[in-house]
C-alpha positions in Angstrom: -26.2 -8.5 -3.3 -22.9 -8.0 -5.0 -22.5 -7.9 -8.8 -20.1 -10.2 -10.6 -18.9 -10.2 -14.2 -18.8 -13.5 -16.1 -17.2 -14.3 -19.5 -18.8 -16.8 -21.7 -16.3 -19.2 -23.2 -18.7 -20.1 -26.0 -19.6 -16.7 -27.5 -16.9 -14.6 -25.9 -19.2 -12.0 -24.4 -19.0 -10.6 -20.8 -22.0 -9.9 -18.7 -22.9 -8.9 -15.2 -24.9 -10.9 -12.6 -26.0 -10.2 -9.1 -25.9 -13.1 -6.7 -24.8 -14.0 -3.2 -21.2 -14.5 -2.2 -21.6 -18.3 -1.9 -20.5 -18.9 -5.5 -21.8 -19.1 -9.0 -25.5 -20.2 -9.2 -25.7 -23.7 -10.7 -28.3 -22.7 -13.4 -26.4 -19.6 -14.6 -26.3 -19.3 -18.4 -25.0 -16.8 -20.8 -27.9 -14.3 -21.7 -26.5 -14.0 -25.2 -26.1 -17.6 -26.4 -27.5 -19.7 -23.5 -24.2 -21.6 -22.8 -23.2 -22.6 -19.3 -19.5 -22.6 -19.9 -18.8 -19.5 -18.0 -15.8 -18.1 -16.2 -16.0 -15.4 -13.5 -13.9 -12.3 -14.4 -11.6 -11.1 -11.6 -11.1 -7.4 -11.3 -8.0 -6.6 -9.1 -8.4 -3.7 -6.7 -5.5 -1.3 -6.4 -4.4 0.0 -3.0 -2.2 2.8 -2.0 0.4 2.1 0.6 0.9 4.7 3.4 4.3 6.2 3.7 3.8 6.4 7.5 6.1 3.5 8.2 8.6 4.2 5.4 12.2 4.8 6.3 12.7 7.1 3.4 10.8 9.9 5.1 13.0 9.9 8.2 15.0 13.1 8.7 17.4 11.2 11.0 20.4 9.4 9.5 21.3 7.5 12.6 18.0 5.5 12.9 15.2 4.3 10.7 12.3 5.3 12.9 12.9 9.0 13.1 12.0 9.0 16.8 15.3 8.2 18.6 17.1 10.6 20.9 19.5 11.6 18.1 16.6 12.8 15.9 16.0 15.7 18.3 
């Protein structure tokens, strides 16, 4: 099961919970203060873009693909 971080809007603490991907369990409460006013914390994941399709790496000035007959 995946782990999710939740922020308690009552006491301000953040904690981790393991549960299925179907959503927040209905009976989930803050382990610190017992409040149920919780918000799931989103952690964006960074990705690296490949330069494979980039026109800046082309050595040919007459096309953008670098694979035309003029590129030789």
